[in-house]
C-alpha positions as CSV (number, residue, x, y, z in Angstrom):
1,M,-7.9,41.7,15.8
2,E,-7.3,40.4,12.3
3,I,-3.7,39.6,13.1
4,V,-4.8,37.5,16.1
5,S,-7.4,35.7,13.9
6,S,-4.7,35.0,11.2
7,L,-2.3,33.7,13.8
8,Y,-5.0,31.4,15.2
9,N,-5.7,30.0,11.7
10,I,-1.9,29.5,11.0
11,W,-1.6,27.7,14.4
12,E,-4.4,25.4,13.5
13,S,-2.6,24.5,10.2
14,I,0.6,23.9,12.1
15,E,-1.1,21.5,14.5
16,I,-2.6,19.6,11.6
17,I,0.9,19.3,10.0
18,V,2.4,18.1,13.2
19,E,-0.4,15.5,13.6
20,Q,0.1,14.3,10.0
21,E,3.8,13.9,10.6
22,E,3.1,11.9,13.7
23,L,0.8,9.6,11.8
24,L,3.4,9.2,9.0
25,E,5.9,8.2,11.6
26,Q,3.5,5.6,13.0
27,A,3.0,4.2,9.5
28,R,6.7,3.8,8.8
29,G,7.0,0.7,11.0
30,P,4.4,-1.3,9.2
31,I,5.7,0.0,5.8
32,D,9.2,-1.1,6.7
33,E,7.9,-4.5,7.6
34,I,6.1,-4.8,4.3
35,K,9.2,-3.6,2.5
36,D,11.4,-6.2,4.3
37,G,8.8,-8.9,3.6
38,M,8.8,-8.2,-0.1
39,G,12.6,-8.1,-0.5
40,N,13.7,-7.7,-4.0
41,K,10.4,-8.9,-5.5
42,P,8.5,-5.8,-6.6
43,S,7.5,-7.2,-10.0
44,Q,6.3,-10.5,-8.6
45,P,2.6,-9.5,-8.1
46,R,2.4,-8.3,-11.7
47,N,3.9,-11.5,-12.9
48,I,1.4,-13.5,-10.8
49,I,-1.5,-11.6,-12.5
50,K,-0.1,-12.3,-15.9
51,F,0.4,-16.0,-15.0
52,L,-3.2,-16.3,-13.7
53,N,-4.5,-14.6,-16.9
54,T,-2.8,-17.2,-19.1
55,K,-4.3,-20.3,-17.4
56,T,-7.6,-22.0,-18.0
57,R,-10.0,-22.8,-15.2
58,E,-8.9,-26.4,-15.4
59,E,-5.2,-25.5,-15.2
60,L,-5.8,-23.3,-12.2
61,E,-7.7,-26.1,-10.4
62,E,-4.8,-28.5,-11.1
63,L,-2.5,-25.9,-9.4
64,G,-4.9,-25.8,-6.4
65,I,-6.3,-22.4,-7.2
66,K,-10.0,-22.7,-6.8
67,D,-11.0,-19.1,-6.4
68,I,-9.2,-16.9,-9.0
69,I,-11.0,-13.8,-7.8
70,D,-9.5,-14.2,-4.3
71,S,-6.1,-14.8,-5.9
72,F,-6.4,-11.6,-7.8
73,L,-7.5,-9.7,-4.8
74,Q,-4.6,-11.0,-2.7
75,T,-2.2,-10.0,-5.5
76,I,-3.7,-6.6,-5.8
77,I,-3.4,-6.1,-2.0
78,V,0.3,-6.8,-2.4
79,M,0.5,-4.3,-5.2
80,V,-1.2,-1.6,-3.2
81,K,1.2,-2.2,-0.3
82,E,4.1,-2.0,-2.8
83,N,2.9,1.3,-4.2
84,L,2.4,2.7,-0.7
85,M,5.9,1.6,0.2
86,L,7.3,3.4,-2.9
87,Q,5.4,6.6,-2.1
88,M,6.7,6.7,1.4
89,K,10.4,6.6,0.2
């Protein structure tokens, strides 16, 4: 009976692995789209953050950037997508 129980536990693990592989396969499409959209610009988000940090509020307003927090958040989102893309390679 212990062998049957062990096999059942192993089978559950195999099902989980298969499910995870299916989810990864589903994620590859959007990741490839992100990768294609970013092109050869992986350092651009970091440069944007450095740029934003060097400007005063007045300089940012002249550039049309009224909400620096939103600009930072959008840049961080791109960085997170970039990191996800690199992890999926």
